[in-house]
C-alpha positions as CSV (number, residue, x, y, z in Angstrom):
1,X,91.2,126.1,81.9
2,X,89.4,122.6,83.5
3,X,88.6,121.0,80.2
4,X,92.1,122.2,79.4
5,X,92.9,119.0,81.6
6,X,90.1,117.2,81.1
7,X,91.6,116.9,77.2
8,X,95.4,116.5,78.5
9,X,94.7,113.9,80.4
10,X,92.2,112.1,78.2
11,X,95.2,112.4,75.0
12,X,97.9,110.8,77.9
13,X,95.2,108.1,78.0
14,X,95.2,107.2,74.2
15,X,98.9,107.7,74.0
16,X,99.3,105.4,77.1
17,X,97.0,102.9,75.8
18,X,98.1,102.7,72.1
19,X,101.4,101.7,73.0
20,X,100.7,98.7,74.8
21,X,101.0,95.6,73.0
22,X,97.9,93.6,71.6
23,X,97.0,90.5,73.3
24,X,98.3,88.8,70.2
25,X,101.7,89.9,70.8
26,X,101.9,89.3,74.7
27,X,103.8,85.7,74.8
28,X,102.5,83.1,77.6
29,X,102.8,79.8,76.8
30,X,102.2,77.1,79.4
31,X,102.2,73.4,79.5
32,X,99.4,71.5,77.4
33,X,99.5,75.1,74.9
34,X,98.9,73.4,70.7
35,X,102.6,75.2,68.7
36,X,102.0,75.5,65.4
37,X,105.2,76.4,63.4
38,X,106.1,77.3,59.9
39,X,109.6,77.0,59.0
40,X,109.8,78.2,55.6
41,X,113.7,77.0,54.5
42,X,115.6,78.9,52.9
43,X,117.3,78.1,48.9
44,X,119.5,78.9,46.5
45,X,116.9,80.6,44.5
46,X,114.4,81.3,47.6
47,X,112.7,84.9,48.6
48,X,111.1,85.9,50.7
49,X,109.5,89.0,52.0
50,X,109.5,89.8,55.8
51,X,108.0,93.0,55.2
52,X,104.4,91.3,53.7
53,X,104.7,88.4,56.4
54,X,105.2,90.1,59.6
55,X,103.0,93.1,58.4
56,X,100.5,91.9,56.4
57,X,100.0,87.9,56.5
58,X,100.5,87.3,59.9
59,X,98.1,90.3,61.1
60,X,95.6,88.4,58.6
61,X,95.8,85.1,59.6
62,X,95.6,87.1,63.5
63,X,92.7,88.1,62.8
64,X,91.2,85.1,61.1
65,X,91.8,82.8,63.4
66,X,90.2,84.8,66.7
67,X,90.4,84.5,69.6
68,X,90.6,81.0,69.8
69,X,94.6,82.3,68.4
70,X,96.3,83.1,71.7
71,X,98.9,84.7,70.6
72,X,101.7,84.6,67.5
73,X,105.4,85.3,67.2
74,X,107.5,85.2,64.0
75,X,111.5,84.2,64.0
76,X,113.3,85.6,61.3
77,X,116.7,83.5,60.3
78,X,120.5,84.9,60.3
79,X,122.8,82.5,60.8
80,X,123.2,78.7,61.1
81,X,125.7,77.4,64.4
82,X,128.3,79.6,63.0
83,X,127.5,83.7,61.4
84,X,129.3,82.6,58.4
85,X,126.7,79.2,58.0
86,X,123.2,79.9,55.9
87,X,120.7,79.9,58.4
88,X,118.5,77.0,57.4
89,X,114.8,78.4,57.6
90,X,114.4,82.3,56.2
91,X,111.5,82.8,58.8
92,X,110.2,80.9,61.2
93,X,106.0,81.7,62.3
94,X,104.5,80.6,65.3
95,X,101.0,80.7,66.7
96,X,99.8,79.2,69.7
97,X,96.3,77.6,71.0
98,X,95.0,76.1,73.8
99,X,93.9,72.9,72.2
100,X,94.4,71.2,68.9
101,X,90.7,71.7,67.9
102,X,90.8,75.6,68.4
103,X,93.4,75.5,66.3
104,X,91.6,72.6,64.0
105,X,88.3,74.5,63.9
106,X,89.5,78.4,63.5
107,X,91.9,77.3,60.5
108,X,89.4,74.7,59.1
109,X,87.3,77.8,57.5
110,X,90.1,80.3,56.5
111,X,92.9,78.0,55.0
112,X,92.2,78.6,51.5
113,X,92.6,82.5,52.1
114,X,95.4,82.3,54.3
115,X,97.0,79.8,51.7
116,X,96.2,81.4,48.9
117,X,98.3,84.5,50.3
118,X,101.4,82.3,50.5
119,X,103.0,83.7,46.9
120,X,103.0,87.6,48.3
121,X,105.5,86.7,50.1
122,X,107.6,83.4,49.1
123,X,108.4,81.1,46.3
124,X,109.0,78.2,49.0
125,X,106.8,75.8,49.7
126,X,106.3,76.1,53.6
127,X,106.8,73.0,56.4
128,X,104.6,72.7,59.3
129,X,104.5,70.8,62.8
130,X,101.9,70.4,65.7
131,X,103.4,70.7,68.7
132,X,102.3,70.6,72.6
133,X,104.4,72.7,75.0
134,X,106.3,70.5,77.5
135,X,107.6,73.3,79.3
């Protein structure tokens, strides 16, 4: 009976641990952080595979950038200023770092792998902006 209770408690603990969000998905931006914004503009004949981007590309990026990446976010464009107006961007990705050097040092060695994966989910040239979080 004791072993049954032990295994039941262990099973519940494993289920609870698996349901907790990973650190890379918890948004905790703070003043002074560096935010890398990757925007994919909407075009007449452009395509974007959101499933690939969110389930394969961005997890790969997170894995390659390691602990220097504090968290990431993904936006899926729905519309522009009005519900009838198309979204200016199909998707926007955000990567957060404590310092600019952390981004540069972690991205540099893996840039070729990351950039070579872009054609697997889109035919659009992304626009990148590096910002400092103010609030």
